N, C-alpha and C positions, 0 to 999 in steps of 0.2 A: 225606175219603173217598179211598177208592182203588177202581180200576175195571179189571177184566182184560177186554179185548175179544178174542174167538176168531173167526177167520175160517176158514170151511170152504167147500166148493164152493157150496154152496146156501143158507148162511145165516150170519149173524152173531150171536154170543151174547154178553151182557155180564153179569158178575158184580160185585156192589159188596161193599166190605169197609170196616170202620171203622177198621182198623189196618194198617200196612204190613206187620206180622209176619204176620197172617192171610193177607193177599194174597200174599206171597211163597211160603208153605207150598202154597197151592193153585196158584200160577203154576208152580212146578216139576214138578208132577204132571200138569198139562195138556200135551197133545202138539199140534202143529200150529202155524199161525201166530198169535201172541198178541201182545198189548201191555199192558203195566201202566201205568197212568197215575194221577196224583194230581189229583182234581178240587178247585179252591179257589174258594170264591165270594167275591164282592168283600166282602161283610160278615161273613166268617167271622172271629171275634175270636180264635180259636185259632192263627192264623197270623200271624207278625210281619211287617209291612208291609216292602216293598222300599224300599231307601233310595236 
């Protein structure tokens, strides 16, 4: 899961996306202070374990 967090003067808003492609398309259109993060759960079988 990918999350965009947007900070403004009086609030913080978060948007969730299933793919990086979707998240990047929206990320480029958002103005202001923003962060794109990947959320990885410890039991997520789609992600290869760190060696």
